[in-house]
Each structure stands twice: as C-alpha cells, then as structure tokens.
C-alpha positions as CSV (number, residue, x, y, z in Angstrom):
1,M,18.1,-9.9,-8.9
2,V,15.1,-7.4,-8.4
3,Y,14.9,-5.0,-10.9
4,A,11.4,-2.9,-9.8
5,D,10.3,-2.5,-6.9
6,L,6.3,-1.9,-7.4
7,H,5.1,-1.5,-3.6
8,V,6.8,1.7,-1.4
9,H,5.3,4.1,0.8
10,T,6.4,7.5,1.5
11,T,5.5,10.6,4.3
12,R,2.6,11.0,1.9
13,S,0.9,8.1,4.1
14,D,2.9,6.0,6.8
15,G,6.6,5.7,5.2
16,A,9.8,7.4,6.3
17,L,11.1,8.4,2.8
18,D,9.9,11.8,1.1
19,P,8.5,11.1,-2.2
20,D,11.2,13.4,-3.6
21,E,14.1,10.7,-2.1
22,V,12.2,7.7,-3.6
23,P,14.3,7.6,-6.8
24,A,17.7,8.2,-5.6
25,V,16.9,5.6,-2.8
26,A,15.8,3.0,-5.2
27,R,19.2,3.6,-7.5
28,Q,21.0,2.9,-4.6
29,A,19.1,-0.1,-4.6
30,G,20.0,-1.2,-7.6
31,L,16.7,-0.5,-8.9
32,S,15.9,0.6,-12.4
33,A,12.0,1.1,-11.8
34,V,10.1,1.9,-8.6
35,A,6.0,2.8,-7.5
36,I,5.1,4.8,-5.4
37,T,1.9,3.2,-3.8
38,D,0.9,5.3,-0.5
39,H,-2.2,4.6,1.6
40,E,-5.3,6.4,0.1
41,R,-3.3,9.3,-0.9
42,L,-2.5,10.9,-4.1
43,Q,1.4,12.1,-5.3
44,P,1.4,16.1,-6.2
45,S,5.0,15.3,-7.3
46,L,4.2,13.3,-10.0
47,S,3.0,14.9,-13.2
48,A,2.1,11.7,-15.2
49,P,1.2,8.2,-14.5
50,I,4.9,6.8,-15.4
51,V,7.9,9.5,-15.4
52,E,11.5,8.9,-15.4
53,R,13.6,10.6,-12.3
54,D,17.2,10.4,-11.8
55,G,17.6,7.6,-14.3
56,V,14.7,5.5,-12.4
57,T,11.0,4.6,-13.9
58,V,8.9,6.1,-11.5
59,I,5.1,4.5,-11.7
60,Y,2.4,6.7,-10.0
61,G,0.6,4.3,-7.7
62,V,-1.8,4.4,-4.9
63,E,-3.2,1.8,-2.3
64,L,-6.6,1.2,-1.4
65,R,-8.3,-0.5,1.6
66,V,-11.5,-2.0,0.8
67,E,-14.4,-3.8,2.7
68,A,-14.7,-7.5,1.1
69,P,-17.6,-10.1,2.5
70,A,-14.8,-12.1,3.8
71,G,-12.7,-9.2,5.6
72,R,-10.8,-6.2,4.5
73,V,-8.2,-6.5,1.6
74,D,-6.0,-4.4,0.4
75,L,-5.6,-2.8,-3.6
76,L,-2.7,-1.6,-5.5
77,G,-3.7,0.8,-8.3
78,Y,-1.0,1.4,-10.9
79,G,-0.5,4.3,-13.7
80,V,-2.8,6.7,-11.8
81,D,-4.7,9.5,-13.7
82,P,-7.2,10.3,-10.7
83,T,-10.9,11.0,-11.4
84,P,-12.8,13.4,-9.1
85,A,-14.5,10.6,-7.7
86,L,-11.4,9.0,-6.5
87,R,-10.2,12.4,-5.1
88,E,-13.7,12.8,-3.3
89,T,-13.3,9.3,-1.8
90,L,-9.5,9.5,-0.9
91,D,-10.0,13.1,0.8
92,G,-12.9,11.5,2.9
93,I,-10.8,8.3,4.0
94,Q,-8.1,10.7,5.4
95,R,-10.8,12.7,7.2
96,N,-11.6,9.8,9.0
97,R,-8.1,8.8,9.3
98,V,-7.2,12.0,11.1
99,E,-10.5,11.3,13.6
100,R,-9.6,7.9,13.9
101,A,-5.4,8.8,14.8
102,G,-7.4,11.1,17.5
103,R,-9.2,8.5,19.1
104,I,-6.4,5.9,19.0
105,I,-3.8,8.5,20.3
106,D,-6.4,9.5,23.6
107,C,-6.9,5.8,24.2
108,V,-3.1,5.0,24.3
109,E,-2.6,8.1,26.5
110,D,-5.1,7.5,29.0
111,R,-4.3,3.7,29.1
112,L,-1.0,4.3,29.6
113,G,-0.8,7.8,31.4
114,V,1.3,9.5,28.9
115,D,1.8,12.2,26.7
116,L,2.7,10.6,23.2
117,D,3.5,14.3,22.4
118,L,1.8,13.1,18.7
119,E,-1.1,15.3,17.2
120,P,-3.3,13.7,15.0
121,A,-2.9,15.2,11.5
122,T,-3.4,13.9,7.3
123,G,-0.8,11.1,7.1
124,V,-0.8,10.2,10.7
125,G,-1.7,6.6,11.2
126,R,-1.1,3.2,13.4
127,P,2.8,3.2,13.0
128,H,3.1,6.8,13.9
129,V,1.7,5.7,17.2
130,A,3.6,2.7,17.4
131,R,6.7,4.6,17.0
132,A,5.7,7.1,19.8
133,I,4.9,4.7,22.1
134,A,8.2,3.0,21.5
135,D,10.5,6.3,21.9
136,H,8.6,7.5,25.3
137,P,10.9,6.5,28.0
138,D,8.1,5.7,30.4
139,T,6.1,3.1,28.2
140,G,8.2,-0.2,28.1
141,I,6.8,-1.2,25.0
142,D,8.5,-1.3,21.6
143,Y,6.9,-0.9,18.5
144,E,5.8,-4.7,17.5
145,G,4.8,-4.8,21.3
146,A,2.4,-1.7,20.5
147,F,0.4,-3.6,17.9
148,D,0.4,-6.6,19.7
149,R,-0.7,-5.0,22.9
150,L,-2.5,-1.8,22.0
151,I,-3.5,-1.1,18.7
152,G,-3.5,-3.9,16.8
153,G,-7.0,-5.7,15.5
154,G,-9.1,-6.5,18.5
155,D,-6.6,-4.8,20.7
156,P,-8.1,-2.4,23.6
157,C,-6.8,1.1,21.7
158,F,-7.7,0.0,17.8
159,V,-10.4,1.7,16.2
160,P,-11.3,0.8,12.8
161,R,-11.2,2.8,9.7
162,E,-14.3,3.6,7.6
163,I,-13.4,2.2,3.8
164,P,-15.2,1.6,0.5
165,S,-16.8,-1.5,-0.6
166,F,-14.7,-4.3,-2.8
167,D,-16.6,-3.3,-5.5
168,R,-16.6,0.4,-4.9
169,G,-13.1,0.3,-4.6
170,V,-12.4,-1.4,-7.6
171,D,-14.6,0.6,-9.4
172,L,-12.8,3.6,-8.4
173,L,-9.4,2.4,-9.4
174,R,-10.4,1.1,-12.8
175,E,-11.8,4.3,-13.7
176,S,-8.2,6.1,-12.5
177,C,-6.0,3.8,-13.2
178,R,-4.3,1.2,-15.9
179,L,-3.8,-1.9,-13.7
180,V,-5.6,-2.9,-10.6
181,A,-3.9,-5.7,-8.2
182,L,-4.8,-7.3,-4.9
183,A,-1.8,-6.7,-2.6
184,H,0.0,-9.4,-0.5
185,P,-2.7,-12.3,-0.9
186,L,-0.7,-14.6,1.6
187,R,-1.2,-12.2,4.5
188,Y,-4.9,-12.5,4.5
189,P,-6.6,-15.0,7.0
190,D,-8.1,-16.6,4.1
191,P,-5.9,-16.7,1.0
192,E,-8.2,-18.3,-1.1
193,V,-11.1,-16.2,-0.6
194,A,-8.7,-13.7,-1.8
195,F,-7.5,-15.3,-4.8
196,A,-11.4,-15.6,-5.6
197,L,-11.7,-11.9,-5.5
198,A,-8.7,-11.3,-7.9
199,A,-10.6,-13.0,-10.5
200,D,-12.3,-9.6,-11.2
201,L,-8.9,-7.6,-11.0
202,D,-5.9,-7.0,-13.6
203,A,-2.7,-8.7,-11.4
204,I,-1.7,-10.3,-8.2
205,E,1.2,-9.3,-6.3
206,R,3.4,-12.3,-6.3
207,N,6.7,-11.4,-4.9
208,Y,6.6,-10.0,-1.4
209,T,8.5,-10.0,1.6
210,Y,7.2,-13.3,2.4
211,D,9.4,-15.7,4.8
212,S,11.4,-17.6,2.4
213,A,9.8,-21.0,3.2
214,V,6.1,-19.8,2.0
215,D,5.0,-21.8,-0.7
216,L,3.9,-19.1,-3.5
217,G,2.4,-22.4,-5.7
218,P,-1.2,-21.3,-4.7
219,V,-0.5,-17.4,-6.2
220,D,1.0,-18.9,-9.4
221,E,-2.2,-21.4,-9.6
222,A,-4.3,-18.2,-9.2
223,I,-2.4,-16.3,-11.3
224,E,-2.9,-19.1,-14.1
225,R,-6.6,-19.5,-13.4
226,H,-7.6,-15.9,-13.8
227,G,-5.3,-14.9,-16.5
228,L,-3.6,-12.4,-14.5
229,L,-0.5,-10.3,-14.2
230,A,2.1,-10.8,-11.6
231,T,3.3,-7.5,-9.7
232,G,6.0,-7.5,-7.1
233,G,7.1,-5.1,-4.2
234,S,8.7,-4.7,-0.6
235,D,5.7,-2.8,0.7
236,A,8.8,-0.5,1.9
237,H,7.9,2.0,4.9
238,D,11.5,3.0,5.0
239,R,14.8,3.8,3.3
240,T,16.7,0.2,4.0
241,S,13.5,-2.1,2.9
242,V,13.4,-0.4,-0.6
243,G,14.1,-3.4,-3.2
244,D,13.6,-6.2,-0.7
245,A,11.1,-7.6,-2.9
246,G,10.0,-7.1,-6.9
247,L,10.3,-7.9,-10.0
248,D,12.7,-8.7,-12.4
249,E,13.1,-7.0,-15.6
250,A,10.9,-9.4,-17.9
251,A,8.2,-9.5,-15.7
252,F,8.1,-5.3,-15.1
253,E,8.0,-4.8,-18.8
254,R,4.9,-6.8,-18.9
255,I,3.5,-4.3,-16.3
256,R,4.9,-1.6,-18.1
257,E,3.2,-2.1,-21.2
258,R,-0.2,-2.1,-19.4
259,I,0.5,0.9,-17.6
260,E,1.7,2.7,-20.7
261,R,-1.8,2.2,-22.8
262,P,-4.0,5.1,-22.5
263,L,-6.4,5.4,-19.9
264,R,-9.5,5.9,-21.9
265,A,-8.8,2.7,-23.7
266,E,-8.8,0.8,-20.8
267,R,-12.0,2.5,-19.4
268,D,-13.8,1.3,-22.7
269,H,-12.1,-2.0,-22.5
C-alpha cells in the first residue's frame, strides 16, 4: 500500500492540479503524505519545507533537470528552503522555457498549418503543446503522437532547454534542500551511468510507475553500493495518477527524518 507519493506536479509547471488541491486529492487516494515537485518552479503556497494540510503531510520539493556528461537527468530536491542562487537559476530557466515554448509553438503551427490558440507563458511546456495539438480538430494527432512525431527529442519541432550542469544543479539543491535524489533512474538510456551519478546524492527514486516487469534489482544494488535512501513517487501530472507509486510508511519515515533536520546542519555536514 502506498503511504507517500513523493513526486507530484501541479499547474505551477506542467501538471493539471492546482497546488492547493493536492492535499485533498492525496487524501482521496489513500495517502498520508505527498511531495509537490514541480519542474524548476518554487511553491509560494508552501510556507515551510514540510507542512500539514488537510490531514496530509506535504513536502516542499522541486524537480531540476541537469546536464550530465552522458546526457540529461532529473534531480529531486526535498525540504526546500530556497537560497537566492536557486531562485535566480530557476527564474532564468523559466525565461528560457517561455522562449522555448514560443519556438516550439511557432514550429508546430507552421508545420501543420494550424493555430493552436496557445501562447507561450510561464509554466507552458511540451505537455501543453501536445494537448493543444491533440485537441485541435484539424491535426489528426493525439497526445502521444505529438511527442512521437513532432516535439519529442530529435523530432522536427523539438527545441532543447538551457539547463545547469549536474555539478551546479547538485550544489544549488544541496544549499536549498534537506535531501537530493536522482529521479526515475531506469528511464535513462544508460541506467548504470545514472547510478554512478547517484553516488554524489542522498537518494534514488526506487519506486516509480515503471512497467510491472521492470527489474528493480539494479536500483537496489545502487542504493546498497552508495549507501542511499530510497524515495518513490508517481510523477503524477493529473488527478487520477496521484498515489500510483510511492513509499510505504516505514520508508517514508526515513525520508521524513532527513527532511526534518535543520538545513544549516545539512549544509555544514
């Protein structure tokens, strides 16, 4: 049974849930804890790294994509108390995201000869573009097809984002978060390379919405090898996915204990 879903997105980035809705939705899913981890966005609605809302423990998190030598990976920071450096970096990423969204929208509209009725703005990303493509009556392309044919990596309307290096991203999160984890390691082209990166982190996202046939043995080996904690979450972008993956109570309490430590002690560690 999932007790805590530590990877949920909201309308602050590319999710469908308003941040204020998350506790109620988590409770409806039978959860006792949830982490809001929007892409490169902070949460003004959260007043502390860990709060209690509507009977649910809410962890203030953030997801940060970084450039590693072997490719891009996603980091999850938990127990956020943002420094000026993190705020500045995320603001720059958001400006680039708006510019990128505009270039992708222009490319899709030119290529398909349609008006998507979508303006580039803060928080608009490829999922929004894919939904607009799928909703348009003249494209004949569904949501998955938009990524497969138009806006996925290497496709004609794909535009890469400008992101920090792995080392810079880790430094920014370590200064602002109580715990830094590698997200969904088995989604990367070479998981072993990702596992090696995790040696510099605190945790790996073990439980995720992988296919049931996926072998988690390599993840467990990396956790044991590097002395890491295990996190888990659904990566939910909509209401129905919250709670699809996560941690049991015992595993969550190990995460909670770490997040409840003073940040200054973590910085001095």
